[in-house]
PyMOL commands that place a pseudoatom at each C-alpha (Angstrom):
pseudoatom trace, name=CA, resn=MET, resi=1, chain=A, elem=C, hetatm=0, pos=[101.995, 113.245, 2.322]
pseudoatom trace, name=CA, resn=ALA, resi=2, chain=A, elem=C, hetatm=0, pos=[101.334, 113.031, -1.247]
pseudoatom trace, name=CA, resn=LYS, resi=3, chain=A, elem=C, hetatm=0, pos=[102.036, 110.208, -2.965]
pseudoatom trace, name=CA, resn=THR, resi=4, chain=A, elem=C, hetatm=0, pos=[104.326, 110.541, -6.095]
pseudoatom trace, name=CA, resn=PRO, resi=5, chain=A, elem=C, hetatm=0, pos=[102.617, 108.813, -9.382]
pseudoatom trace, name=CA, resn=ALA, resi=6, chain=A, elem=C, hetatm=0, pos=[103.763, 105.720, -10.421]
pseudoatom trace, name=CA, resn=PRO, resi=7, chain=A, elem=C, hetatm=0, pos=[106.112, 106.371, -13.259]
pseudoatom trace, name=CA, resn=ARG, resi=8, chain=A, elem=C, hetatm=0, pos=[104.575, 105.518, -16.730]
pseudoatom trace, name=CA, resn=LYS, resi=9, chain=A, elem=C, hetatm=0, pos=[105.517, 102.580, -18.333]
pseudoatom trace, name=CA, resn=LYS, resi=10, chain=A, elem=C, hetatm=0, pos=[106.722, 102.979, -21.885]
pseudoatom trace, name=CA, resn=SER, resi=11, chain=A, elem=C, hetatm=0, pos=[104.718, 101.495, -24.939]
pseudoatom trace, name=CA, resn=PRO, resi=12, chain=A, elem=C, hetatm=0, pos=[107.290, 99.159, -26.823]
pseudoatom trace, name=CA, resn=PRO, resi=13, chain=A, elem=C, hetatm=0, pos=[108.217, 101.345, -30.565]
pseudoatom trace, name=CA, resn=GLU, resi=14, chain=A, elem=C, hetatm=0, pos=[105.644, 100.708, -33.051]
pseudoatom trace, name=CA, resn=LYS, resi=15, chain=A, elem=C, hetatm=0, pos=[107.207, 97.371, -34.749]
pseudoatom trace, name=CA, resn=ILE, resi=16, chain=A, elem=C, hetatm=0, pos=[107.038, 98.269, -38.667]
pseudoatom trace, name=CA, resn=GLN, resi=17, chain=A, elem=C, hetatm=0, pos=[106.720, 95.903, -40.986]
pseudoatom trace, name=CA, resn=LEU, resi=18, chain=A, elem=C, hetatm=0, pos=[108.327, 95.437, -44.452]
pseudoatom trace, name=CA, resn=PHE, resi=19, chain=A, elem=C, hetatm=0, pos=[106.754, 94.103, -47.772]
pseudoatom trace, name=CA, resn=THR, resi=20, chain=A, elem=C, hetatm=0, pos=[108.508, 92.455, -50.609]
pseudoatom trace, name=CA, resn=LEU, resi=21, chain=A, elem=C, hetatm=0, pos=[105.531, 93.159, -53.371]
pseudoatom trace, name=CA, resn=GLU, resi=22, chain=A, elem=C, hetatm=0, pos=[106.115, 91.993, -57.108]
pseudoatom trace, name=CA, resn=VAL, resi=23, chain=A, elem=C, hetatm=0, pos=[103.805, 93.962, -59.412]
pseudoatom trace, name=CA, resn=ASN, resi=24, chain=A, elem=C, hetatm=0, pos=[103.460, 92.874, -62.778]
pseudoatom trace, name=CA, resn=ILE, resi=25, chain=A, elem=C, hetatm=0, pos=[101.855, 94.469, -65.820]
pseudoatom trace, name=CA, resn=ILE, resi=26, chain=A, elem=C, hetatm=0, pos=[99.017, 91.760, -66.646]
pseudoatom trace, name=CA, resn=ASN, resi=27, chain=A, elem=C, hetatm=0, pos=[97.223, 94.063, -69.454]
pseudoatom trace, name=CA, resn=GLY, resi=28, chain=A, elem=C, hetatm=0, pos=[97.391, 97.032, -71.015]
pseudoatom trace, name=CA, resn=PRO, resi=29, chain=A, elem=C, hetatm=0, pos=[97.937, 98.960, -74.641]
pseudoatom trace, name=CA, resn=MET, resi=30, chain=A, elem=C, hetatm=0, pos=[100.838, 97.333, -75.587]
pseudoatom trace, name=CA, resn=THR, resi=31, chain=A, elem=C, hetatm=0, pos=[101.430, 96.234, -79.122]
pseudoatom trace, name=CA, resn=ASP, resi=32, chain=A, elem=C, hetatm=0, pos=[102.214, 92.866, -80.192]
pseudoatom trace, name=CA, resn=ALA, resi=33, chain=A, elem=C, hetatm=0, pos=[106.206, 93.363, -80.712]
pseudoatom trace, name=CA, resn=PHE, resi=34, chain=A, elem=C, hetatm=0, pos=[106.325, 94.932, -77.296]
pseudoatom trace, name=CA, resn=ALA, resi=35, chain=A, elem=C, hetatm=0, pos=[104.778, 91.974, -75.646]
pseudoatom trace, name=CA, resn=GLN, resi=36, chain=A, elem=C, hetatm=0, pos=[106.948, 89.368, -77.383]
pseudoatom trace, name=CA, resn=GLU, resi=37, chain=A, elem=C, hetatm=0, pos=[110.208, 91.014, -76.471]
pseudoatom trace, name=CA, resn=ASN, resi=38, chain=A, elem=C, hetatm=0, pos=[109.177, 91.735, -72.825]
pseudoatom trace, name=CA, resn=PRO, resi=39, chain=A, elem=C, hetatm=0, pos=[106.822, 89.151, -72.067]
pseudoatom trace, name=CA, resn=ILE, resi=40, chain=A, elem=C, hetatm=0, pos=[106.774, 89.912, -68.354]
pseudoatom trace, name=CA, resn=VAL, resi=41, chain=A, elem=C, hetatm=0, pos=[107.346, 93.247, -67.334]
pseudoatom trace, name=CA, resn=SER, resi=42, chain=A, elem=C, hetatm=0, pos=[107.587, 93.416, -63.441]
pseudoatom trace, name=CA, resn=ARG, resi=43, chain=A, elem=C, hetatm=0, pos=[109.105, 95.493, -60.753]
pseudoatom trace, name=CA, resn=THR, resi=44, chain=A, elem=C, hetatm=0, pos=[109.895, 94.363, -57.352]
pseudoatom trace, name=CA, resn=PHE, resi=45, chain=A, elem=C, hetatm=0, pos=[109.513, 96.837, -54.464]
pseudoatom trace, name=CA, resn=LEU, resi=46, chain=A, elem=C, hetatm=0, pos=[110.762, 97.027, -50.657]
pseudoatom trace, name=CA, resn=ILE, resi=47, chain=A, elem=C, hetatm=0, pos=[107.879, 99.316, -48.841]
pseudoatom trace, name=CA, resn=ARG, resi=48, chain=A, elem=C, hetatm=0, pos=[107.642, 99.832, -44.901]
pseudoatom trace, name=CA, resn=GLY, resi=49, chain=A, elem=C, hetatm=0, pos=[104.082, 98.880, -43.500]
pseudoatom trace, name=CA, resn=ASP, resi=50, chain=A, elem=C, hetatm=0, pos=[103.387, 102.296, -42.415]
pseudoatom trace, name=CA, resn=GLN, resi=51, chain=A, elem=C, hetatm=0, pos=[103.688, 103.723, -45.896]
pseudoatom trace, name=CA, resn=THR, resi=52, chain=A, elem=C, hetatm=0, pos=[100.407, 104.418, -47.973]
pseudoatom trace, name=CA, resn=LEU, resi=53, chain=A, elem=C, hetatm=0, pos=[98.503, 102.611, -50.870]
pseudoatom trace, name=CA, resn=ASP, resi=54, chain=A, elem=C, hetatm=0, pos=[99.482, 106.479, -52.442]
pseudoatom trace, name=CA, resn=ASP, resi=55, chain=A, elem=C, hetatm=0, pos=[103.364, 106.131, -51.668]
pseudoatom trace, name=CA, resn=LEU, resi=56, chain=A, elem=C, hetatm=0, pos=[102.952, 102.603, -53.825]
pseudoatom trace, name=CA, resn=HIS, resi=57, chain=A, elem=C, hetatm=0, pos=[101.150, 104.029, -56.449]
pseudoatom trace, name=CA, resn=GLU, resi=58, chain=A, elem=C, hetatm=0, pos=[103.844, 106.884, -56.394]
pseudoatom trace, name=CA, resn=ALA, resi=59, chain=A, elem=C, hetatm=0, pos=[106.648, 104.220, -56.811]
pseudoatom trace, name=CA, resn=ILE, resi=60, chain=A, elem=C, hetatm=0, pos=[104.964, 101.847, -59.199]
pseudoatom trace, name=CA, resn=PHE, resi=61, chain=A, elem=C, hetatm=0, pos=[104.149, 105.352, -61.490]
pseudoatom trace, name=CA, resn=GLU, resi=62, chain=A, elem=C, hetatm=0, pos=[107.895, 106.289, -61.154]
pseudoatom trace, name=CA, resn=ALA, resi=63, chain=A, elem=C, hetatm=0, pos=[109.142, 102.663, -61.449]
pseudoatom trace, name=CA, resn=PHE, resi=64, chain=A, elem=C, hetatm=0, pos=[107.243, 101.747, -64.742]
pseudoatom trace, name=CA, resn=ASP, resi=65, chain=A, elem=C, hetatm=0, pos=[108.759, 105.705, -66.322]
pseudoatom trace, name=CA, resn=ARG, resi=66, chain=A, elem=C, hetatm=0, pos=[104.938, 106.637, -66.470]
pseudoatom trace, name=CA, resn=GLU, resi=67, chain=A, elem=C, hetatm=0, pos=[104.617, 110.252, -67.571]
pseudoatom trace, name=CA, resn=GLU, resi=68, chain=A, elem=C, hetatm=0, pos=[101.070, 111.899, -67.136]
pseudoatom trace, name=CA, resn=ASP, resi=69, chain=A, elem=C, hetatm=0, pos=[99.229, 110.721, -63.658]
pseudoatom trace, name=CA, resn=HIS, resi=70, chain=A, elem=C, hetatm=0, pos=[95.502, 109.050, -63.835]
pseudoatom trace, name=CA, resn=MET, resi=71, chain=A, elem=C, hetatm=0, pos=[92.852, 108.279, -61.405]
pseudoatom trace, name=CA, resn=TYR, resi=72, chain=A, elem=C, hetatm=0, pos=[94.065, 104.633, -60.027]
pseudoatom trace, name=CA, resn=GLN, resi=73, chain=A, elem=C, hetatm=0, pos=[92.259, 101.673, -57.577]
pseudoatom trace, name=CA, resn=PHE, resi=74, chain=A, elem=C, hetatm=0, pos=[93.908, 99.193, -55.635]
pseudoatom trace, name=CA, resn=GLN, resi=75, chain=A, elem=C, hetatm=0, pos=[91.604, 96.318, -55.251]
pseudoatom trace, name=CA, resn=VAL, resi=76, chain=A, elem=C, hetatm=0, pos=[92.665, 94.241, -51.933]
pseudoatom trace, name=CA, resn=GLY, resi=77, chain=A, elem=C, hetatm=0, pos=[90.627, 90.523, -50.697]
pseudoatom trace, name=CA, resn=GLY, resi=78, chain=A, elem=C, hetatm=0, pos=[88.590, 89.671, -54.247]
pseudoatom trace, name=CA, resn=MET, resi=79, chain=A, elem=C, hetatm=0, pos=[89.384, 86.883, -56.551]
pseudoatom trace, name=CA, resn=GLY, resi=80, chain=A, elem=C, hetatm=0, pos=[90.878, 89.035, -59.240]
pseudoatom trace, name=CA, resn=PRO, resi=81, chain=A, elem=C, hetatm=0, pos=[90.086, 92.569, -61.405]
pseudoatom trace, name=CA, resn=MET, resi=82, chain=A, elem=C, hetatm=0, pos=[86.796, 94.475, -60.945]
pseudoatom trace, name=CA, resn=ASP, resi=83, chain=A, elem=C, hetatm=0, pos=[85.455, 91.573, -58.150]
pseudoatom trace, name=CA, resn=ALA, resi=84, chain=A, elem=C, hetatm=0, pos=[82.954, 93.652, -56.254]
pseudoatom trace, name=CA, resn=LYS, resi=85, chain=A, elem=C, hetatm=0, pos=[83.502, 92.068, -53.351]
pseudoatom trace, name=CA, resn=ALA, resi=86, chain=A, elem=C, hetatm=0, pos=[87.127, 93.475, -53.005]
pseudoatom trace, name=CA, resn=ARG, resi=87, chain=A, elem=C, hetatm=0, pos=[87.966, 96.028, -51.296]
pseudoatom trace, name=CA, resn=THR, resi=88, chain=A, elem=C, hetatm=0, pos=[88.573, 99.355, -53.132]
pseudoatom trace, name=CA, resn=TYR, resi=89, chain=A, elem=C, hetatm=0, pos=[90.960, 101.845, -52.148]
pseudoatom trace, name=CA, resn=GLU, resi=90, chain=A, elem=C, hetatm=0, pos=[91.374, 105.343, -54.380]
pseudoatom trace, name=CA, resn=ARG, resi=91, chain=A, elem=C, hetatm=0, pos=[92.235, 109.111, -53.692]
pseudoatom trace, name=CA, resn=PRO, resi=92, chain=A, elem=C, hetatm=0, pos=[89.059, 110.668, -52.758]
pseudoatom trace, name=CA, resn=ASP, resi=93, chain=A, elem=C, hetatm=0, pos=[89.705, 113.994, -54.705]
pseudoatom trace, name=CA, resn=LEU, resi=94, chain=A, elem=C, hetatm=0, pos=[89.334, 111.469, -57.895]
pseudoatom trace, name=CA, resn=PHE, resi=95, chain=A, elem=C, hetatm=0, pos=[86.237, 109.892, -57.398]
pseudoatom trace, name=CA, resn=ASP, resi=96, chain=A, elem=C, hetatm=0, pos=[82.362, 110.753, -58.002]
pseudoatom trace, name=CA, resn=GLU, resi=97, chain=A, elem=C, hetatm=0, pos=[81.374, 110.857, -54.326]
pseudoatom trace, name=CA, resn=ASP, resi=98, chain=A, elem=C, hetatm=0, pos=[77.550, 111.264, -55.576]
pseudoatom trace, name=CA, resn=LEU, resi=99, chain=A, elem=C, hetatm=0, pos=[77.525, 107.974, -57.108]
pseudoatom trace, name=CA, resn=PRO, resi=100, chain=A, elem=C, hetatm=0, pos=[77.253, 105.088, -54.243]
pseudoatom trace, name=CA, resn=GLU, resi=101, chain=A, elem=C, hetatm=0, pos=[78.976, 102.490, -56.603]
pseudoatom trace, name=CA, resn=ASP, resi=102, chain=A, elem=C, hetatm=0, pos=[81.752, 104.793, -57.099]
pseudoatom trace, name=CA, resn=LYS, resi=103, chain=A, elem=C, hetatm=0, pos=[82.708, 105.099, -53.778]
pseudoatom trace, name=CA, resn=PRO, resi=104, chain=A, elem=C, hetatm=0, pos=[86.007, 103.311, -51.995]
pseudoatom trace, name=CA, resn=SER, resi=105, chain=A, elem=C, hetatm=0, pos=[86.440, 101.276, -48.993]
pseudoatom trace, name=CA, resn=GLY, resi=106, chain=A, elem=C, hetatm=0, pos=[88.897, 103.781, -48.221]
pseudoatom trace, name=CA, resn=ASP, resi=107, chain=A, elem=C, hetatm=0, pos=[91.591, 106.450, -48.894]
pseudoatom trace, name=CA, resn=ALA, resi=108, chain=A, elem=C, hetatm=0, pos=[94.633, 105.483, -50.829]
pseudoatom trace, name=CA, resn=LEU, resi=109, chain=A, elem=C, hetatm=0, pos=[96.130, 109.026, -49.316]
pseudoatom trace, name=CA, resn=THR, resi=110, chain=A, elem=C, hetatm=0, pos=[95.905, 107.414, -46.105]
pseudoatom trace, name=CA, resn=THR, resi=111, chain=A, elem=C, hetatm=0, pos=[95.509, 103.807, -45.571]
pseudoatom trace, name=CA, resn=ARG, resi=112, chain=A, elem=C, hetatm=0, pos=[98.613, 101.999, -44.823]
pseudoatom trace, name=CA, resn=LEU, resi=113, chain=A, elem=C, hetatm=0, pos=[100.150, 99.006, -45.490]
pseudoatom trace, name=CA, resn=ASP, resi=114, chain=A, elem=C, hetatm=0, pos=[100.035, 97.951, -42.701]
pseudoatom trace, name=CA, resn=SER, resi=115, chain=A, elem=C, hetatm=0, pos=[96.177, 97.872, -42.254]
pseudoatom trace, name=CA, resn=LEU, resi=116, chain=A, elem=C, hetatm=0, pos=[95.270, 95.649, -44.971]
pseudoatom trace, name=CA, resn=ARG, resi=117, chain=A, elem=C, hetatm=0, pos=[96.023, 92.104, -43.575]
pseudoatom trace, name=CA, resn=LEU, resi=118, chain=A, elem=C, hetatm=0, pos=[98.050, 91.123, -46.443]
pseudoatom trace, name=CA, resn=LYS, resi=119, chain=A, elem=C, hetatm=0, pos=[99.528, 87.685, -46.582]
pseudoatom trace, name=CA, resn=VAL, resi=120, chain=A, elem=C, hetatm=0, pos=[102.343, 86.048, -48.508]
pseudoatom trace, name=CA, resn=GLY, resi=121, chain=A, elem=C, hetatm=0, pos=[101.043, 84.296, -51.342]
pseudoatom trace, name=CA, resn=LYS, resi=122, chain=A, elem=C, hetatm=0, pos=[97.952, 86.744, -51.775]
pseudoatom trace, name=CA, resn=PRO, resi=123, chain=A, elem=C, hetatm=0, pos=[97.734, 89.111, -54.849]
pseudoatom trace, name=CA, resn=PHE, resi=124, chain=A, elem=C, hetatm=0, pos=[95.979, 92.025, -54.380]
pseudoatom trace, name=CA, resn=GLY, resi=125, chain=A, elem=C, hetatm=0, pos=[94.933, 94.316, -57.819]
pseudoatom trace, name=CA, resn=TYR, resi=126, chain=A, elem=C, hetatm=0, pos=[95.829, 98.103, -59.075]
pseudoatom trace, name=CA, resn=TRP, resi=127, chain=A, elem=C, hetatm=0, pos=[94.243, 99.529, -61.749]
pseudoatom trace, name=CA, resn=PHE, resi=128, chain=A, elem=C, hetatm=0, pos=[95.944, 102.911, -63.221]
pseudoatom trace, name=CA, resn=ASP, resi=129, chain=A, elem=C, hetatm=0, pos=[94.370, 105.187, -65.943]
pseudoatom trace, name=CA, resn=PHE, resi=130, chain=A, elem=C, hetatm=0, pos=[90.639, 103.794, -66.196]
pseudoatom trace, name=CA, resn=GLY, resi=131, chain=A, elem=C, hetatm=0, pos=[90.380, 104.801, -70.042]
pseudoatom trace, name=CA, resn=ASP, resi=132, chain=A, elem=C, hetatm=0, pos=[93.264, 102.609, -71.130]
pseudoatom trace, name=CA, resn=ASP, resi=133, chain=A, elem=C, hetatm=0, pos=[93.113, 99.932, -68.275]
pseudoatom trace, name=CA, resn=TRP, resi=134, chain=A, elem=C, hetatm=0, pos=[96.712, 99.165, -67.047]
pseudoatom trace, name=CA, resn=TRP, resi=135, chain=A, elem=C, hetatm=0, pos=[95.864, 96.515, -64.974]
pseudoatom trace, name=CA, resn=HIS, resi=136, chain=A, elem=C, hetatm=0, pos=[98.616, 95.110, -62.627]
pseudoatom trace, name=CA, resn=GLN, resi=137, chain=A, elem=C, hetatm=0, pos=[98.760, 92.178, -60.419]
pseudoatom trace, name=CA, resn=ILE, resi=138, chain=A, elem=C, hetatm=0, pos=[100.950, 92.668, -56.860]
pseudoatom trace, name=CA, resn=ASN, resi=139, chain=A, elem=C, hetatm=0, pos=[102.217, 89.642, -55.291]
pseudoatom trace, name=CA, resn=VAL, resi=140, chain=A, elem=C, hetatm=0, pos=[103.140, 89.709, -51.647]
pseudoatom trace, name=CA, resn=ILE, resi=141, chain=A, elem=C, hetatm=0, pos=[106.458, 88.057, -51.588]
pseudoatom trace, name=CA, resn=ALA, resi=142, chain=A, elem=C, hetatm=0, pos=[107.394, 88.581, -47.861]
pseudoatom trace, name=CA, resn=ILE, resi=143, chain=A, elem=C, hetatm=0, pos=[106.638, 90.343, -45.059]
pseudoatom trace, name=CA, resn=GLU, resi=144, chain=A, elem=C, hetatm=0, pos=[109.708, 90.968, -42.361]
pseudoatom trace, name=CA, resn=GLU, resi=145, chain=A, elem=C, hetatm=0, pos=[109.225, 92.304, -38.947]
pseudoatom trace, name=CA, resn=GLY, resi=146, chain=A, elem=C, hetatm=0, pos=[111.795, 95.489, -38.845]
pseudoatom trace, name=CA, resn=VAL, resi=147, chain=A, elem=C, hetatm=0, pos=[112.904, 97.614, -41.447]
pseudoatom trace, name=CA, resn=PRO, resi=148, chain=A, elem=C, hetatm=0, pos=[116.575, 98.656, -42.471]
pseudoatom trace, name=CA, resn=LYS, resi=149, chain=A, elem=C, hetatm=0, pos=[117.806, 101.924, -42.466]
pseudoatom trace, name=CA, resn=GLY, resi=150, chain=A, elem=C, hetatm=0, pos=[117.283, 103.627, -45.852]
pseudoatom trace, name=CA, resn=LYS, resi=151, chain=A, elem=C, hetatm=0, pos=[114.634, 105.187, -48.449]
pseudoatom trace, name=CA, resn=TYR, resi=152, chain=A, elem=C, hetatm=0, pos=[111.545, 103.141, -48.934]
pseudoatom trace, name=CA, resn=PRO, resi=153, chain=A, elem=C, hetatm=0, pos=[109.739, 102.231, -51.437]
pseudoatom trace, name=CA, resn=LYS, resi=154, chain=A, elem=C, hetatm=0, pos=[112.729, 101.152, -53.345]
pseudoatom trace, name=CA, resn=VAL, resi=155, chain=A, elem=C, hetatm=0, pos=[112.977, 99.188, -56.302]
pseudoatom trace, name=CA, resn=VAL, resi=156, chain=A, elem=C, hetatm=0, pos=[115.062, 96.050, -55.773]
pseudoatom trace, name=CA, resn=GLU, resi=157, chain=A, elem=C, hetatm=0, pos=[114.484, 94.362, -59.277]
pseudoatom trace, name=CA, resn=ARG, resi=158, chain=A, elem=C, hetatm=0, pos=[113.106, 95.092, -62.649]
pseudoatom trace, name=CA, resn=VAL, resi=159, chain=A, elem=C, hetatm=0, pos=[112.136, 92.582, -65.576]
pseudoatom trace, name=CA, resn=GLY, resi=160, chain=A, elem=C, hetatm=0, pos=[110.939, 93.590, -68.768]
pseudoatom trace, name=CA, resn=ASP, resi=161, chain=A, elem=C, hetatm=0, pos=[111.434, 97.226, -70.676]
pseudoatom trace, name=CA, resn=SER, resi=162, chain=A, elem=C, hetatm=0, pos=[108.828, 99.712, -68.931]
pseudoatom trace, name=CA, resn=PRO, resi=163, chain=A, elem=C, hetatm=0, pos=[105.937, 100.278, -72.072]
pseudoatom trace, name=CA, resn=PRO, resi=164, chain=A, elem=C, hetatm=0, pos=[105.129, 103.214, -72.795]
pseudoatom trace, name=CA, resn=GLN, resi=165, chain=A, elem=C, hetatm=0, pos=[102.363, 104.778, -71.481]
pseudoatom trace, name=CA, resn=TYR, resi=166, chain=A, elem=C, hetatm=0, pos=[100.886, 105.816, -74.452]
pseudoatom trace, name=CA, resn=MET, resi=167, chain=A, elem=C, hetatm=0, pos=[101.642, 102.830, -77.332]
pseudoatom trace, name=CA, resn=ASP, resi=168, chain=A, elem=C, hetatm=0, pos=[102.764, 104.634, -80.987]
pseudoatom trace, name=CA, resn=TRP, resi=169, chain=A, elem=C, hetatm=0, pos=[99.779, 102.106, -82.904]
pseudoatom trace, name=CA, resn=THR, resi=170, chain=A, elem=C, hetatm=0, pos=[101.325, 103.430, -85.932]
pseudoatom trace, name=CA, resn=GLU, resi=171, chain=A, elem=C, hetatm=0, pos=[104.724, 101.940, -85.485]
pseudoatom trace, name=CA, resn=GLU, resi=172, chain=A, elem=C, hetatm=0, pos=[102.785, 98.521, -85.340]
pseudoatom trace, name=CA, resn=GLU, resi=173, chain=A, elem=C, hetatm=0, pos=[100.376, 98.763, -88.414]
pseudoatom trace, name=CA, resn=GLU, resi=174, chain=A, elem=C, hetatm=0, pos=[103.823, 99.898, -90.404]
pseudoatom trace, name=CA, resn=ASP, resi=175, chain=A, elem=C, hetatm=0, pos=[105.290, 96.625, -89.286]
for i in range(1, 175): cmd.bond("trace and resi %d" % i, "trace and resi %d" % (i + 1))
show_as sticks, trace
zoom trace
């Protein structure tokens, strides 16, 4: 008599983490007048751990009312912007693969947030538009187990106005 195979044990469902990230603009082409009126410009997001860095980029792009997409890079694990020790993540179609120094550590299109070993209180960087150099510091505010139903990523707080992506410097000269 043939033995009936033992029923397979179901693996527990994957526990998805929910990240609360505060994204602050720390440098970019802003006029003095804009900076004085908006000393802090930040957006706080809720984003699932199974979402990618590209999903975060798209959320930041929309939340800061940007109009034209550009190259971008996330920097994780360094001590500040452009730290050579940081792991970098970009879209592979946006870097020059012939130059070894341009090769990122990972692909922003496929790298999930929960794979980055992020820690509360340990910031990481986001660099948008390599010509105008919009620098952002991303503060990890909270990491929770389980995700309530809803659409993510989502903005849960806005501080300051969104700066124009391309500053009209003639306004500054006229003042």
